[in-house]
Residue frames relative to the residue before (quaternion, step in Angstrom):
aa qw qx qy qz dx dy dz
X 1.0000 0.0000 0.0000 0.0000 0.00 0.00 0.00
X 0.4706 -0.6823 0.4851 0.2789 3.58 -1.01 0.81
X 0.4273 -0.6844 0.5221 0.2765 3.52 -1.00 0.77
X 0.6165 -0.5463 0.3926 0.4091 3.58 -1.12 0.53
X 0.7479 0.3510 -0.2810 0.4883 3.56 -0.94 0.84
X 0.7006 0.3624 -0.2511 0.5610 3.57 1.20 -0.42
X 0.3222 -0.7408 0.5552 0.1979 3.53 -0.91 0.86
X 0.5111 -0.6405 0.4594 0.3428 3.57 -1.00 0.70
X 0.4428 -0.6623 0.5309 0.2888 3.54 -1.14 0.67
X 0.1758 0.7733 -0.5796 0.1876 3.51 -0.66 1.17
X 0.5271 -0.6259 0.4685 0.3331 3.53 -1.14 0.59
X 0.6294 0.5498 -0.3317 0.4376 3.57 1.17 -0.48
X 0.6420 0.5199 -0.3399 0.4495 3.58 1.15 -0.38
X 0.3737 0.6910 -0.5536 0.2765 3.54 -0.93 0.87
X 0.7032 -0.4367 0.3059 0.4703 3.56 -1.20 0.03
X 0.5156 -0.6242 0.4884 0.3255 3.51 -1.10 0.68
X 0.6718 -0.5105 0.3469 0.4096 3.56 -1.19 0.50
X 0.6528 0.5287 -0.3168 0.4404 3.59 0.98 -0.82
X 0.6937 0.4858 -0.2766 0.4540 3.58 1.14 -0.57
X 0.5736 0.5980 -0.3801 0.4110 3.59 1.24 -0.30
X 0.5079 -0.6232 0.4788 0.3527 3.61 -1.07 0.61
X 0.6038 -0.5653 0.4224 0.3707 3.57 -1.19 0.55
X 0.5000 -0.6470 0.4845 0.3110 3.55 -1.10 0.70
X 0.5506 -0.6001 0.4646 0.3476 3.54 -1.17 0.58
X 0.4819 -0.6498 0.5019 0.3060 3.56 -1.18 0.59
X 0.5686 -0.5612 0.4730 0.3715 3.53 -1.24 0.48
X 0.5222 -0.6105 0.4725 0.3623 3.60 -1.00 0.64
X 0.7971 0.3105 -0.2302 0.4639 3.53 -1.05 0.76
X 0.5221 0.6184 -0.4452 0.3831 3.59 1.19 0.07
X 0.1149 -0.7817 0.6116 0.0403 3.53 -1.08 0.75
X 0.3216 -0.7325 0.5596 0.2164 3.58 -0.36 1.15
X 0.6512 -0.5732 0.3310 0.3713 3.55 -0.90 0.98
X 0.8842 0.0809 -0.0783 0.4534 3.52 -0.80 1.10
X 0.4635 0.6906 -0.4620 0.3080 3.63 1.14 0.05
X 0.7981 0.0855 -0.0217 0.5961 3.58 1.02 -0.83
X 0.2307 -0.6896 0.6578 0.1963 3.50 -1.35 0.40
X 0.2852 -0.7693 0.5531 0.1447 3.56 -1.05 0.77
X 0.1010 -0.8012 0.5897 0.0119 3.54 -1.02 0.90
X 0.2905 -0.6660 0.6511 0.2191 3.51 -1.27 0.60
X 0.1718 -0.7977 0.5753 0.0571 3.56 -0.81 1.05
X 0.1359 -0.7738 0.6170 0.0449 3.55 -0.85 1.06
X 0.2293 -0.8003 0.5465 0.0907 3.56 -0.82 1.07
X 0.6854 -0.5078 0.3539 0.3835 3.54 -1.31 0.46
X 0.6862 0.4843 -0.2919 0.4575 3.62 1.05 -0.68
X 0.6162 -0.5793 0.3327 0.4172 3.61 1.30 0.10
X 0.5530 0.6062 -0.4081 0.4002 3.60 1.22 -0.12
X 0.2054 -0.7745 0.5909 0.0940 3.54 -1.29 0.41
X 0.1129 -0.7397 0.6578 0.0860 3.57 -1.17 0.66
X 0.2403 -0.8040 0.5350 0.0977 3.55 -0.81 1.04
X 0.8713 0.1635 -0.1179 0.4474 3.49 -1.34 0.55
X 0.1895 0.7651 -0.5797 0.2064 3.57 0.80 1.02
X 0.3295 -0.7741 0.5137 0.1684 3.59 -0.74 1.07
X 0.0307 -0.7609 0.6481 -0.0114 3.52 -1.05 0.92
X 0.4921 -0.6560 0.4663 0.3316 3.64 -0.81 0.88
X 0.5017 -0.6888 0.4443 0.2764 3.56 -0.82 1.04
X 0.5913 0.6005 -0.3640 0.3966 3.59 1.11 -0.59
X 0.6279 0.5387 -0.3370 0.4494 3.62 1.20 -0.42
X 0.7097 0.4925 -0.2375 0.4442 3.56 1.18 -0.61
X 0.6475 0.5194 -0.3982 0.3903 3.52 -1.34 0.22
X 0.6363 0.5290 -0.3931 0.4010 3.54 -1.24 -0.28
X 0.7876 -0.3270 0.2361 0.4659 3.55 -1.23 -0.41
X 0.6722 0.5093 -0.2951 0.4492 3.61 1.13 -0.62
X 0.3213 -0.7677 0.5002 0.2393 3.62 1.20 -0.29
X 0.8057 -0.2442 0.2095 0.4973 3.58 -0.81 -1.04
X 0.4022 0.7511 -0.4585 0.2528 3.62 1.22 -0.05
X 0.6243 0.5318 -0.3728 0.4341 3.69 0.95 -0.61
X 0.5473 0.6063 -0.3986 0.4171 3.61 1.20 -0.42
X 0.6107 0.5588 -0.3479 0.4401 3.59 1.02 -0.78
X 0.6816 0.4779 -0.2928 0.4704 3.60 0.85 -0.94
X 0.6434 0.5255 -0.3208 0.4550 3.59 0.99 -0.83
X 0.6899 0.4654 -0.2764 0.4807 3.59 0.89 -0.94
X 0.6142 0.5376 -0.3505 0.4593 3.62 1.03 -0.71
X 0.6446 0.5094 -0.3181 0.4731 3.59 1.01 -0.80
X 0.6286 0.5154 -0.3312 0.4791 3.60 0.99 -0.80
X 0.6624 0.5130 -0.3020 0.4548 3.59 0.90 -0.95
X 0.6316 0.5353 -0.3275 0.4553 3.58 1.02 -0.82
X 0.6664 0.4950 -0.2978 0.4713 3.59 0.96 -0.90
X 0.6463 0.5114 -0.3150 0.4706 3.59 0.99 -0.83
X 0.6581 0.5115 -0.3055 0.4604 3.58 0.94 -0.91
X 0.6330 0.5389 -0.3250 0.4509 3.56 1.02 -0.82
X 0.6971 0.4686 -0.2692 0.4712 3.59 0.94 -0.90
X 0.7230 0.4395 -0.2508 0.4704 3.58 1.03 -0.76
X 0.4351 -0.7092 0.4529 0.3202 3.59 1.21 -0.39
X 0.5878 0.5400 -0.3761 0.4707 3.58 1.26 0.30
X 0.5414 -0.6157 0.4406 0.3657 3.59 -1.09 0.50
X 0.5189 -0.6236 0.4850 0.3266 3.57 -1.15 0.65
X 0.4112 -0.7067 0.5232 0.2405 3.57 -1.05 0.77
X 0.4672 -0.6573 0.5143 0.2918 3.55 -1.18 0.64
X 0.3839 -0.7202 0.5335 0.2221 3.56 -0.92 0.94
X 0.2788 -0.7615 0.5685 0.1388 3.54 -0.86 1.05
X 0.8065 -0.0896 0.1300 0.5698 3.57 0.85 -1.00
X 0.1827 -0.7406 0.6357 0.1183 3.56 -1.26 0.60
X 0.0315 -0.7709 0.6354 0.0298 3.56 -1.09 0.75
X 0.3864 -0.6995 0.5454 0.2528 3.54 -0.84 0.96
X 0.4568 -0.6797 0.5003 0.2812 3.57 -0.89 0.94
X 0.8179 0.2365 -0.1975 0.4858 3.54 -0.89 0.99
X 0.5249 0.6235 -0.4218 0.3973 3.58 1.26 -0.07
X 0.4972 -0.6469 0.4873 0.3113 3.55 -1.11 0.68
X 0.4618 -0.6710 0.5091 0.2781 3.56 -1.05 0.83
X 0.4078 -0.7155 0.5197 0.2276 3.55 -1.06 0.84
């Protein structure tokens, strides 16, 4: 028998579900509408696929144009850290969008 003040050792004892931290998300999961993905084509002919842009930046009268500024800023930061010049973006295509 357990003495007062000591809890019995049991597999059923442990933190309640509400007290446990949330589980990590699977890699590659995208909660509906949180991000839009773009394929980026550069002037030198290179391509980067599935660049994430927050969906809240897109839509409205500007459409996907804010994605260009967001990706250019990311590229500038990457170029600064790598010591290489940023590449000029030739074209952006939203992943999964129908071709016109």
